[in-house]
PQR file with spaces between the fields and no chain letter, atoms N, CA, C, O and H, PARSE charges and radii, in Angstrom:
ATOM       1  N    UNK     1     -39.578  -11.339   48.002 -0.4000 1.5000
ATOM       2  CA   UNK     1     -40.023  -11.096   49.239 -0.0000 2.0000
ATOM       3  C    UNK     1     -38.957  -10.313   49.574  0.5500 1.7000
ATOM       4  O    UNK     1     -37.815  -10.587   49.203 -0.5500 1.4000
ATOM       5  N    UNK     2     -39.246   -9.290   50.293 -0.4000 1.5000
ATOM       6  CA   UNK     2     -38.520   -7.906   50.679 -0.0000 2.0000
ATOM       7  C    UNK     2     -38.570   -8.167   52.440  0.5500 1.7000
ATOM       8  O    UNK     2     -39.237   -9.026   53.018 -0.5500 1.4000
ATOM       9  H    UNK     2     -40.173   -9.067   50.595  0.4000 1.0000
ATOM      10  N    UNK     3     -37.787   -7.299   52.970 -0.4000 1.5000
ATOM      11  CA   UNK     3     -37.383   -7.254   54.068 -0.0000 2.0000
ATOM      12  C    UNK     3     -38.419   -6.389   55.065  0.5500 1.7000
ATOM      13  O    UNK     3     -38.397   -6.645   56.269 -0.5500 1.4000
ATOM      14  H    UNK     3     -37.246   -6.601   52.501  0.4000 1.0000
ATOM      15  N    UNK     4     -39.326   -5.361   54.547 -0.4000 1.5000
ATOM      16  CA   UNK     4     -40.683   -4.546   54.658 -0.0000 2.0000
ATOM      17  C    UNK     4     -41.693   -5.717   54.790  0.5500 1.7000
ATOM      18  O    UNK     4     -42.607   -5.549   55.596 -0.5500 1.4000
ATOM      19  H    UNK     4     -39.344   -5.153   53.569  0.4000 1.0000
ATOM      20  N    UNK     5     -41.652   -6.647   54.238 -0.4000 1.5000
ATOM      21  CA   UNK     5     -43.346   -7.666   54.196 -0.0000 2.0000
ATOM      22  C    UNK     5     -42.235   -8.232   55.393  0.5500 1.7000
ATOM      23  O    UNK     5     -42.672   -7.993   56.519 -0.5500 1.4000
ATOM      24  H    UNK     5     -40.909   -6.784   53.583  0.4000 1.0000
ATOM      25  N    UNK     6     -41.456   -8.639   55.396 -0.4000 1.5000
ATOM      26  CA   UNK     6     -41.348   -9.479   56.736 -0.0000 2.0000
ATOM      27  C    UNK     6     -41.311   -9.131   57.656  0.5500 1.7000
ATOM      28  O    UNK     6     -41.535   -9.959   58.539 -0.5500 1.4000
ATOM      29  H    UNK     6     -41.102   -8.833   54.481  0.4000 1.0000
ATOM      30  N    UNK     7     -41.021   -7.757   58.060 -0.4000 1.5000
ATOM      31  CA   UNK     7     -41.044   -6.962   59.369 -0.0000 2.0000
ATOM      32  C    UNK     7     -42.408   -7.053   59.919  0.5500 1.7000
ATOM      33  O    UNK     7     -42.653   -7.178   61.119 -0.5500 1.4000
ATOM      34  H    UNK     7     -40.838   -7.085   57.343  0.4000 1.0000
ATOM      35  N    UNK     8     -43.555   -6.961   58.679 -0.4000 1.5000
ATOM      36  CA   UNK     8     -45.061   -6.964   58.999 -0.0000 2.0000
ATOM      37  C    UNK     8     -45.465   -8.430   59.674  0.5500 1.7000
ATOM      38  O    UNK     8     -46.382   -8.361   60.493 -0.5500 1.4000
ATOM      39  H    UNK     8     -43.355   -6.860   57.705  0.4000 1.0000
ATOM      40  N    UNK     9     -44.923   -9.688   59.447 -0.4000 1.5000
ATOM      41  CA   UNK     9     -45.255  -10.812   60.385 -0.0000 2.0000
ATOM      42  C    UNK     9     -44.887  -10.885   61.610  0.5500 1.7000
ATOM      43  O    UNK     9     -44.041  -10.133   62.094 -0.5500 1.4000
ATOM      44  H    UNK     9     -44.178   -9.744   58.782  0.4000 1.0000
ATOM      45  N    UNK    10     -45.435  -11.728   62.193 -0.4000 1.5000
ATOM      46  CA   UNK    10     -45.431  -11.698   63.767 -0.0000 2.0000
ATOM      47  C    UNK    10     -43.908  -13.237   63.904  0.5500 1.7000
ATOM      48  O    UNK    10     -43.512  -13.787   62.877 -0.5500 1.4000
ATOM      49  H    UNK    10     -46.122  -12.339   61.800  0.4000 1.0000
ATOM      50  N    UNK    11     -43.572  -13.462   64.742 -0.4000 1.5000
ATOM      51  CA   UNK    11     -42.302  -13.827   65.015 -0.0000 2.0000
ATOM      52  C    UNK    11     -42.651  -15.665   64.445  0.5500 1.7000
ATOM      53  O    UNK    11     -42.096  -16.205   63.488 -0.5500 1.4000
ATOM      54  H    UNK    11     -43.894  -13.015   65.577  0.4000 1.0000
ATOM      55  N    UNK    12     -43.728  -16.327   65.384 -0.4000 1.5000
ATOM      56  CA   UNK    12     -44.168  -17.253   64.484 -0.0000 2.0000
ATOM      57  C    UNK    12     -44.341  -17.354   63.077  0.5500 1.7000
ATOM      58  O    UNK    12     -43.614  -18.174   62.516 -0.5500 1.4000
ATOM      59  H    UNK    12     -44.179  -15.889   66.161  0.4000 1.0000
ATOM      60  N    UNK    13     -45.120  -16.721   62.395 -0.4000 1.5000
ATOM      61  CA   UNK    13     -45.428  -16.290   60.911 -0.0000 2.0000
ATOM      62  C    UNK    13     -43.575  -16.658   60.804  0.5500 1.7000
ATOM      63  O    UNK    13     -43.185  -17.749   60.386 -0.5500 1.4000
ATOM      64  H    UNK    13     -45.710  -16.054   62.851  0.4000 1.0000
ATOM      65  N    UNK    14     -43.004  -16.007   61.069 -0.4000 1.5000
ATOM      66  CA   UNK    14     -41.050  -15.917   60.271 -0.0000 2.0000
ATOM      67  C    UNK    14     -40.506  -17.153   60.605  0.5500 1.7000
ATOM      68  O    UNK    14     -39.460  -17.499   60.055 -0.5500 1.4000
ATOM      69  H    UNK    14     -43.321  -15.121   61.408  0.4000 1.0000
ATOM      70  N    UNK    15     -41.161  -18.019   61.584 -0.4000 1.5000
ATOM      71  CA   UNK    15     -40.517  -19.554   62.004 -0.0000 2.0000
ATOM      72  C    UNK    15     -40.934  -19.957   60.858  0.5500 1.7000
ATOM      73  O    UNK    15     -40.172  -20.304   59.956 -0.5500 1.4000
ATOM      74  H    UNK    15     -42.010  -17.739   62.030  0.4000 1.0000
ATOM      75  N    UNK    16     -42.285  -19.951   60.772 -0.4000 1.5000
ATOM      76  CA   UNK    16     -43.061  -20.963   59.840 -0.0000 2.0000
ATOM      77  C    UNK    16     -42.170  -20.789   58.413  0.5500 1.7000
ATOM      78  O    UNK    16     -41.421  -21.677   58.005 -0.5500 1.4000
ATOM      79  H    UNK    16     -42.904  -19.669   61.505  0.4000 1.0000
ATOM      80  N    UNK    17     -42.343  -19.701   57.830 -0.4000 1.5000
ATOM      81  CA   UNK    17     -41.601  -19.184   56.585 -0.0000 2.0000
ATOM      82  C    UNK    17     -40.107  -19.829   56.668  0.5500 1.7000
ATOM      83  O    UNK    17     -39.621  -20.409   55.697 -0.5500 1.4000
ATOM      84  H    UNK    17     -42.951  -18.980   58.161  0.4000 1.0000
ATOM      85  N    UNK    18     -39.527  -19.705   57.711 -0.4000 1.5000
ATOM      86  CA   UNK    18     -38.219  -20.377   57.830 -0.0000 2.0000
ATOM      87  C    UNK    18     -38.049  -21.831   57.790  0.5500 1.7000
ATOM      88  O    UNK    18     -37.280  -22.458   57.062 -0.5500 1.4000
ATOM      89  H    UNK    18     -39.921  -19.234   58.500  0.4000 1.0000
ATOM      90  N    UNK    19     -38.777  -22.239   58.571 -0.4000 1.5000
ATOM      91  CA   UNK    19     -38.732  -23.997   57.755 -0.0000 2.0000
ATOM      92  C    UNK    19     -39.170  -24.192   56.699  0.5500 1.7000
ATOM      93  O    UNK    19     -38.876  -25.313   56.284 -0.5500 1.4000
ATOM      94  H    UNK    19     -39.402  -21.730   59.163  0.4000 1.0000
ATOM      95  N    UNK    20     -40.186  -23.188   55.562 -0.4000 1.5000
ATOM      96  CA   UNK    20     -40.839  -23.904   54.488 -0.0000 2.0000
ATOM      97  C    UNK    20     -39.519  -23.460   53.689  0.5500 1.7000
ATOM      98  O    UNK    20     -39.279  -24.219   52.750 -0.5500 1.4000
ATOM      99  H    UNK    20     -40.425  -22.277   55.899  0.4000 1.0000
ATOM     100  N    UNK    21     -38.461  -22.232   53.872 -0.4000 1.5000
ATOM     101  CA   UNK    21     -37.452  -22.220   53.410 -0.0000 2.0000
ATOM     102  C    UNK    21     -36.149  -23.069   53.287  0.5500 1.7000
ATOM     103  O    UNK    21     -35.333  -23.148   52.369 -0.5500 1.4000
ATOM     104  H    UNK    21     -38.656  -21.616   54.635  0.4000 1.0000
ATOM     105  N    UNK    22     -36.209  -23.624   54.400 -0.4000 1.5000
ATOM     106  CA   UNK    22     -35.049  -24.548   54.790 -0.0000 2.0000
ATOM     107  C    UNK    22     -35.531  -26.029   53.943  0.5500 1.7000
ATOM     108  O    UNK    22     -34.759  -26.708   53.266 -0.5500 1.4000
ATOM     109  H    UNK    22     -36.872  -23.559   55.146  0.4000 1.0000
ATOM     110  N    UNK    23     -36.820  -26.289   54.144 -0.4000 1.5000
ATOM     111  CA   UNK    23     -37.628  -27.224   53.292 -0.0000 2.0000
ATOM     112  C    UNK    23     -37.220  -27.208   52.014  0.5500 1.7000
ATOM     113  O    UNK    23     -36.709  -28.207   51.507 -0.5500 1.4000
ATOM     114  H    UNK    23     -37.447  -25.737   54.694  0.4000 1.0000
ATOM     115  N    UNK    24     -37.383  -26.170   51.405 -0.4000 1.5000
ATOM     116  CA   UNK    24     -37.368  -25.827   49.870 -0.0000 2.0000
ATOM     117  C    UNK    24     -35.667  -25.984   49.271  0.5500 1.7000
ATOM     118  O    UNK    24     -35.289  -26.522   48.231 -0.5500 1.4000
ATOM     119  H    UNK    24     -37.798  -25.359   51.817  0.4000 1.0000
ATOM     120  N    UNK    25     -34.935  -25.375   50.232 -0.4000 1.5000
ATOM     121  CA   UNK    25     -33.135  -25.552   49.990 -0.0000 2.0000
ATOM     122  C    UNK    25     -33.251  -26.577   49.763  0.5500 1.7000
ATOM     123  O    UNK    25     -33.126  -26.858   48.571 -0.5500 1.4000
ATOM     124  H    UNK    25     -35.242  -24.938   51.077  0.4000 1.0000
ATOM     125  N    UNK    26     -33.578  -27.833   50.831 -0.4000 1.5000
ATOM     126  CA   UNK    26     -33.216  -29.259   50.810 -0.0000 2.0000
ATOM     127  C    UNK    26     -33.573  -29.789   49.505  0.5500 1.7000
ATOM     128  O    UNK    26     -32.836  -30.421   48.748 -0.5500 1.4000
ATOM     129  H    UNK    26     -33.679  -27.605   51.799  0.4000 1.0000
ATOM     130  N    UNK    27     -34.519  -29.534   49.365 -0.4000 1.5000
ATOM     131  CA   UNK    27     -35.083  -30.080   48.146 -0.0000 2.0000
ATOM     132  C    UNK    27     -34.504  -29.549   46.836  0.5500 1.7000
ATOM     133  O    UNK    27     -34.496  -30.239   45.817 -0.5500 1.4000
ATOM     134  H    UNK    27     -35.118  -29.020   49.979  0.4000 1.0000
ATOM     135  N    UNK    28     -34.121  -28.564   46.877 -0.4000 1.5000
ATOM     136  CA   UNK    28     -32.913  -27.906   45.408 -0.0000 2.0000
ATOM     137  C    UNK    28     -31.921  -28.757   45.517  0.5500 1.7000
ATOM     138  O    UNK    28     -31.653  -29.512   44.582 -0.5500 1.4000
ATOM     139  H    UNK    28     -34.128  -28.003   47.705  0.4000 1.0000
ATOM     140  N    UNK    29     -31.025  -28.770   47.009 -0.4000 1.5000
ATOM     141  CA   UNK    29     -30.117  -29.400   46.730 -0.0000 2.0000
ATOM     142  C    UNK    29     -30.104  -31.038   46.244  0.5500 1.7000
ATOM     143  O    UNK    29     -29.323  -31.416   45.371 -0.5500 1.4000
ATOM     144  H    UNK    29     -31.242  -28.157   47.769  0.4000 1.0000
ATOM     145  N    UNK    30     -30.936  -31.842   46.826 -0.4000 1.5000
ATOM     146  CA   UNK    30     -31.499  -32.934   46.575 -0.0000 2.0000
ATOM     147  C    UNK    30     -31.685  -32.974   45.086  0.5500 1.7000
ATOM     148  O    UNK    30     -31.256  -33.983   44.527 -0.5500 1.4000
ATOM     149  H    UNK    30     -31.571  -31.535   47.536  0.4000 1.0000
ATOM     150  N    UNK    31     -32.262  -32.032   44.337 -0.4000 1.5000
ATOM     151  CA   UNK    31     -32.525  -31.822   42.750 -0.0000 2.0000
ATOM     152  C    UNK    31     -31.264  -31.892   42.089  0.5500 1.7000
ATOM     153  O    UNK    31     -30.976  -32.819   41.332 -0.5500 1.4000
ATOM     154  H    UNK    31     -32.611  -31.212   44.792  0.4000 1.0000
ATOM     155  N    UNK    32     -30.412  -30.825   42.383 -0.4000 1.5000
ATOM     156  CA   UNK    32     -29.104  -30.536   42.250 -0.0000 2.0000
ATOM     157  C    UNK    32     -28.162  -31.809   41.920  0.5500 1.7000
ATOM     158  O    UNK    32     -27.390  -31.952   40.972 -0.5500 1.4000
ATOM     159  H    UNK    32     -30.646  -30.072   42.998  0.4000 1.0000
ATOM     160  N    UNK    33     -28.469  -32.735   43.038 -0.4000 1.5000
ATOM     161  CA   UNK    33     -27.150  -33.720   43.300 -0.0000 2.0000
ATOM     162  C    UNK    33     -27.701  -34.596   42.428  0.5500 1.7000
ATOM     163  O    UNK    33     -26.940  -35.544   42.237 -0.5500 1.4000
ATOM     164  H    UNK    33     -29.096  -32.619   43.808  0.4000 1.0000
ATOM     165  N    UNK    34     -28.884  -34.679   41.720 -0.4000 1.5000
ATOM     166  CA   UNK    34     -29.712  -35.668   40.894 -0.0000 2.0000
ATOM     167  C    UNK    34     -29.578  -35.347   39.431  0.5500 1.7000
ATOM     168  O    UNK    34     -29.766  -36.061   38.447 -0.5500 1.4000
ATOM     169  H    UNK    34     -29.503  -33.909   41.875  0.4000 1.0000
ATOM     170  N    UNK    35     -29.232  -34.187   39.530 -0.4000 1.5000
ATOM     171  CA   UNK    35     -29.048  -33.534   37.976 -0.0000 2.0000
ATOM     172  C    UNK    35     -30.574  -33.120   37.539  0.5500 1.7000
ATOM     173  O    UNK    35     -30.837  -32.752   36.394 -0.5500 1.4000
ATOM     174  H    UNK    35     -29.080  -33.606   40.330  0.4000 1.0000
ATOM     175  N    UNK    36     -31.483  -33.216   38.516 -0.4000 1.5000
ATOM     176  CA   UNK    36     -33.037  -32.384   37.886 -0.0000 2.0000
ATOM     177  C    UNK    36     -33.211  -31.175   38.160  0.5500 1.7000
ATOM     178  O    UNK    36     -34.306  -30.729   37.819 -0.5500 1.4000
ATOM     179  H    UNK    36     -31.269  -33.515   39.446  0.4000 1.0000
ATOM     180  N    UNK    37     -32.351  -30.320   38.774 -0.4000 1.5000
ATOM     181  CA   UNK    37     -32.489  -28.794   38.605 -0.0000 2.0000
ATOM     182  C    UNK    37     -32.264  -28.248   37.673  0.5500 1.7000
ATOM     183  O    UNK    37     -31.190  -28.217   37.072 -0.5500 1.4000
ATOM     184  H    UNK    37     -31.461  -30.682   39.051  0.4000 1.0000
ATOM     185  N    UNK    38     -33.896  -27.390   37.236 -0.4000 1.5000
ATOM     186  CA   UNK    38     -33.896  -26.693   36.184 -0.0000 2.0000
ATOM     187  C    UNK    38     -33.327  -25.521   36.369  0.5500 1.7000
ATOM     188  O    UNK    38     -32.503  -25.174   35.523 -0.5500 1.4000
ATOM     189  H    UNK    38     -34.769  -27.415   37.725  0.4000 1.0000
ATOM     190  N    UNK    39     -33.619  -24.604   37.527 -0.4000 1.5000
ATOM     191  CA   UNK    39     -33.637  -22.788   37.759 -0.0000 2.0000
ATOM     192  C    UNK    39     -32.340  -23.479   38.840  0.5500 1.7000
ATOM     193  O    UNK    39     -32.565  -24.251   39.773 -0.5500 1.4000
ATOM     194  H    UNK    39     -34.289  -24.886   38.214  0.4000 1.0000
ATOM     195  N    UNK    40     -31.099  -23.014   38.458 -0.4000 1.5000
ATOM     196  CA   UNK    40     -30.575  -22.917   39.346 -0.0000 2.0000
ATOM     197  C    UNK    40     -30.229  -21.303   40.425  0.5500 1.7000
ATOM     198  O    UNK    40     -29.792  -21.201   41.572 -0.5500 1.4000
ATOM     199  H    UNK    40     -30.916  -22.388   37.700  0.4000 1.0000
ATOM     200  N    UNK    41     -30.542  -20.542   39.695 -0.4000 1.5000
ATOM     201  CA   UNK    41     -30.952  -19.026   40.497 -0.0000 2.0000
ATOM     202  C    UNK    41     -31.755  -19.314   41.763  0.5500 1.7000
ATOM     203  O    UNK    41     -31.527  -18.634   42.763 -0.5500 1.4000
ATOM     204  H    UNK    41     -30.897  -20.625   38.764  0.4000 1.0000
ATOM     205  N    UNK    42     -32.763  -20.363   41.791 -0.4000 1.5000
ATOM     206  CA   UNK    42     -33.507  -20.132   42.755 -0.0000 2.0000
ATOM     207  C    UNK    42     -32.768  -20.680   44.083  0.5500 1.7000
ATOM     208  O    UNK    42     -33.085  -20.371   45.232 -0.5500 1.4000
ATOM     209  H    UNK    42     -32.948  -20.916   40.978  0.4000 1.0000
ATOM     210  N    UNK    43     -31.907  -21.399   43.773 -0.4000 1.5000
ATOM     211  CA   UNK    43     -30.890  -21.922   45.143 -0.0000 2.0000
ATOM     212  C    UNK    43     -30.368  -20.555   45.978  0.5500 1.7000
ATOM     213  O    UNK    43     -30.318  -20.451   47.204 -0.5500 1.4000
ATOM     214  H    UNK    43     -31.650  -21.650   42.840  0.4000 1.0000
ATOM     215  N    UNK    44     -29.970  -19.468   44.918 -0.4000 1.5000
ATOM     216  CA   UNK    44     -29.655  -18.390   45.704 -0.0000 2.0000
ATOM     217  C    UNK    44     -30.495  -17.581   46.496  0.5500 1.7000
ATOM     218  O    UNK    44     -30.358  -17.188   47.654 -0.5500 1.4000
ATOM     219  H    UNK    44     -30.011  -19.553   43.922  0.4000 1.0000
ATOM     220  N    UNK    45     -31.765  -17.327   45.319 -0.4000 1.5000
ATOM     221  CA   UNK    45     -32.923  -16.477   46.329 -0.0000 2.0000
ATOM     222  C    UNK    45     -33.475  -17.020   47.390  0.5500 1.7000
ATOM     223  O    UNK    45     -34.044  -16.281   48.193 -0.5500 1.4000
ATOM     224  H    UNK    45     -31.877  -17.647   44.378  0.4000 1.0000
ATOM     225  N    UNK    46     -33.409  -18.655   47.645 -0.4000 1.5000
ATOM     226  CA   UNK    46     -33.949  -19.339   48.868 -0.0000 2.0000
ATOM     227  C    UNK    46     -33.037  -19.186   50.131  0.5500 1.7000
ATOM     228  O    UNK    46     -33.508  -19.281   51.264 -0.5500 1.4000
ATOM     229  H    UNK    46     -32.946  -19.256   46.993  0.4000 1.0000
ATOM     230  N    UNK    47     -31.537  -18.913   49.856 -0.4000 1.5000
ATOM     231  CA   UNK    47     -30.761  -18.806   50.496 -0.0000 2.0000
ATOM     232  C    UNK    47     -30.130  -17.264   51.161  0.5500 1.7000
ATOM     233  O    UNK    47     -29.275  -16.912   51.973 -0.5500 1.4000
ATOM     234  H    UNK    47     -31.155  -18.836   48.935  0.4000 1.0000
ATOM     235  N    UNK    48     -31.115  -16.654   50.278 -0.4000 1.5000
ATOM     236  CA   UNK    48     -31.139  -15.035   50.723 -0.0000 2.0000
ATOM     237  C    UNK    48     -32.049  -14.661   51.347  0.5500 1.7000
ATOM     238  O    UNK    48     -31.988  -13.771   52.196 -0.5500 1.4000
ATOM     239  H    UNK    48     -31.810  -16.940   49.618  0.4000 1.0000
ATOM     240  N    UNK    49     -33.477  -15.553   50.885 -0.4000 1.5000
ATOM     241  CA   UNK    49     -34.703  -15.228   51.654 -0.0000 2.0000
ATOM     242  C    UNK    49     -35.041  -15.848   53.050  0.5500 1.7000
ATOM     243  O    UNK    49     -36.129  -15.707   53.609 -0.5500 1.4000
ATOM     244  H    UNK    49     -33.527  -16.276   50.195  0.4000 1.0000
ATOM     245  N    UNK    50     -33.525  -16.854   53.758 -0.4000 1.5000
ATOM     246  CA   UNK    50     -33.611  -17.734   54.464 -0.0000 2.0000
ATOM     247  C    UNK    50     -32.567  -16.388   55.635  0.5500 1.7000
ATOM     248  O    UNK    50     -32.799  -15.977   56.772 -0.5500 1.4000
ATOM     249  H    UNK    50     -32.641  -16.968   53.304  0.4000 1.0000
ATOM     250  N    UNK    51     -31.608  -16.126   54.794 -0.4000 1.5000
ATOM     251  CA   UNK    51     -30.769  -15.168   55.732 -0.0000 2.0000
ATOM     252  C    UNK    51     -31.611  -13.678   56.001  0.5500 1.7000
ATOM     253  O    UNK    51     -31.361  -13.079   57.047 -0.5500 1.4000
ATOM     254  H    UNK    51     -31.419  -16.460   53.870  0.4000 1.0000
ATOM     255  N    UNK    52     -32.283  -13.289   55.351 -0.4000 1.5000
ATOM     256  CA   UNK    52     -33.370  -12.320   55.239 -0.0000 2.0000
ATOM     257  C    UNK    52     -34.335  -12.453   56.545  0.5500 1.7000
ATOM     258  O    UNK    52     -34.459  -11.499   57.313 -0.5500 1.4000
ATOM     259  H    UNK    52     -32.486  -13.776   54.502  0.4000 1.0000
ATOM     260  N    UNK    53     -35.035  -13.733   56.763 -0.4000 1.5000
ATOM     261  CA   UNK    53     -35.771  -14.078   57.530 -0.0000 2.0000
ATOM     262  C    UNK    53     -34.799  -14.068   59.086  0.5500 1.7000
ATOM     263  O    UNK    53     -34.878  -13.181   59.936 -0.5500 1.4000
ATOM     264  H    UNK    53     -34.934  -14.508   56.139  0.4000 1.0000
ATOM     265  N    UNK    54     -34.013  -15.146   59.151 -0.4000 1.5000
ATOM     266  CA   UNK    54     -33.459  -14.685   60.166 -0.0000 2.0000
ATOM     267  C    UNK    54     -32.853  -13.604   60.540  0.5500 1.7000
ATOM     268  O    UNK    54     -32.891  -13.463   61.762 -0.5500 1.4000
ATOM     269  H    UNK    54     -33.949  -15.866   58.461  0.4000 1.0000
ATOM     270  N    UNK    55     -32.161  -12.557   59.826 -0.4000 1.5000
ATOM     271  CA   UNK    55     -31.718  -10.783   60.408 -0.0000 2.0000
ATOM     272  C    UNK    55     -33.129  -10.857   60.927  0.5500 1.7000
ATOM     273  O    UNK    55     -33.213  -11.107   62.129 -0.5500 1.4000
ATOM     274  H    UNK    55     -32.131  -12.671   58.833  0.4000 1.0000
ATOM     275  N    UNK    56     -34.304  -10.682   60.236 -0.4000 1.5000
ATOM     276  CA   UNK    56     -35.664   -9.955   61.226 -0.0000 2.0000
ATOM     277  C    UNK    56     -36.353  -10.958   62.402  0.5500 1.7000
ATOM     278  O    UNK    56     -37.217  -10.624   63.213 -0.5500 1.4000
ATOM     279  H    UNK    56     -34.235  -10.479   59.259  0.4000 1.0000
ATOM     280  N    UNK    57     -35.787  -12.139   62.272 -0.4000 1.5000
ATOM     281  CA   UNK    57     -36.030  -12.687   63.958 -0.0000 2.0000
ATOM     282  C    UNK    57     -35.286  -12.243   64.819  0.5500 1.7000
ATOM     283  O    UNK    57     -35.689  -12.055   65.967 -0.5500 1.4000
ATOM     284  H    UNK    57     -35.086  -12.411   61.613  0.4000 1.0000
ATOM     285  N    UNK    58     -33.644  -11.901   64.312 -0.4000 1.5000
ATOM     286  CA   UNK    58     -32.784  -11.470   65.537 -0.0000 2.0000
ATOM     287  C    UNK    58     -33.274   -9.774   65.899  0.5500 1.7000
ATOM     288  O    UNK    58     -33.369   -9.309   67.035 -0.5500 1.4000
ATOM     289  H    UNK    58     -33.317  -12.054   63.380  0.4000 1.0000
ATOM     290  N    UNK    59     -33.583   -8.929   64.414 -0.4000 1.5000
ATOM     291  CA   UNK    59     -34.060   -7.952   65.184 -0.0000 2.0000
ATOM     292  C    UNK    59     -35.187   -7.411   65.890  0.5500 1.7000
ATOM     293  O    UNK    59     -35.378   -6.269   66.308 -0.5500 1.4000
ATOM     294  H    UNK    59     -33.507   -9.307   63.492  0.4000 1.0000
ATOM     295  N    UNK    60     -36.323   -9.065   65.978 -0.4000 1.5000
ATOM     296  CA   UNK    60     -37.122   -8.450   66.853 -0.0000 2.0000
ATOM     297  C    UNK    60     -36.902   -9.250   67.893  0.5500 1.7000
ATOM     298  O    UNK    60     -37.813   -9.525   68.675 -0.5500 1.4000
ATOM     299  H    UNK    60     -36.167   -9.993   65.639  0.4000 1.0000
ATOM     300  N    UNK    61     -35.636   -9.734   68.033 -0.4000 1.5000
ATOM     301  CA   UNK    61     -35.535  -10.656   69.481 -0.0000 2.0000
ATOM     302  C    UNK    61     -34.897   -9.812   70.237  0.5500 1.7000
ATOM     303  O    UNK    61     -35.081   -9.908   71.451 -0.5500 1.4000
ATOM     304  H    UNK    61     -34.896   -9.511   67.398  0.4000 1.0000
ATOM     305  N    UNK    62     -33.865   -8.633   69.654 -0.4000 1.5000
ATOM     306  CA   UNK    62     -33.543   -7.614   70.248 -0.0000 2.0000
ATOM     307  C    UNK    62     -34.109   -6.633   70.828  0.5500 1.7000
ATOM     308  O    UNK    62     -33.977   -6.197   71.971 -0.5500 1.4000
ATOM     309  H    UNK    62     -33.715   -8.554   68.668  0.4000 1.0000
ATOM     310  N    UNK    63     -34.893   -6.237   69.781 -0.4000 1.5000
ATOM     311  CA   UNK    63     -36.361   -4.993   70.206 -0.0000 2.0000
ATOM     312  C    UNK    63     -36.663   -5.691   71.049  0.5500 1.7000
ATOM     313  O    UNK    63     -35.630   -5.515   71.695 -0.5500 1.4000
ATOM     314  H    UNK    63     -35.000   -6.592   68.853  0.4000 1.0000
ATOM     315  N    UNK    64     -37.241   -6.404   71.670 -0.4000 1.5000
ATOM     316  CA   UNK    64     -37.877   -7.266   72.493 -0.0000 2.0000
ATOM     317  C    UNK    64     -37.001   -7.562   73.971  0.5500 1.7000
ATOM     318  O    UNK    64     -37.662   -7.597   75.009 -0.5500 1.4000
ATOM     319  H    UNK    64     -38.081   -6.546   71.145  0.4000 1.0000
ATOM     320  N    UNK    65     -35.940   -7.711   74.018 -0.4000 1.5000
ATOM     321  CA   UNK    65     -34.831   -7.545   75.162 -0.0000 2.0000
ATOM     322  C    UNK    65     -34.760   -6.326   75.601  0.5500 1.7000
ATOM     323  O    UNK    65     -34.999   -6.060   76.779 -0.5500 1.4000
ATOM     324  H    UNK    65     -35.402   -7.682   73.176  0.4000 1.0000
ATOM     325  N    UNK    66     -34.350   -5.227   74.518 -0.4000 1.5000
ATOM     326  CA   UNK    66     -34.345   -3.915   74.917 -0.0000 2.0000
ATOM     327  C    UNK    66     -35.400   -3.240   75.875  0.5500 1.7000
ATOM     328  O    UNK    66     -35.209   -2.646   76.936 -0.5500 1.4000
ATOM     329  H    UNK    66     -34.157   -5.443   73.561  0.4000 1.0000
ATOM     330  N    UNK    67     -36.571   -3.504   75.195 -0.4000 1.5000
ATOM     331  CA   UNK    67     -38.051   -3.543   75.984 -0.0000 2.0000
ATOM     332  C    UNK    67     -38.172   -3.654   76.893  0.5500 1.7000
ATOM     333  O    UNK    67     -38.553   -2.723   77.604 -0.5500 1.4000
ATOM     334  H    UNK    67     -36.726   -3.987   74.333  0.4000 1.0000
ATOM     335  N    UNK    68     -37.770   -5.509   77.602 -0.4000 1.5000
ATOM     336  CA   UNK    68     -38.006   -5.698   78.938 -0.0000 2.0000
ATOM     337  C    UNK    68     -37.396   -5.417   79.751  0.5500 1.7000
ATOM     338  O    UNK    68     -37.753   -5.660   80.903 -0.5500 1.4000
ATOM     339  H    UNK    68     -37.461   -6.265   77.025  0.4000 1.0000
């Protein structure tokens, strides 16, 4: 997922995406702790996607605040 795709989404959709990513990150951490994690690179991509979503949410909030 890239930033341009995220910018097209509404803040509610972004929040839903964020909760899904956080759940996935939790599951990946649990799998790593139990030694069942096969694709360790997925943890990195989930972290980065979470950061992207948070950045876009902050941009949208700042834009809404400046317009008001």
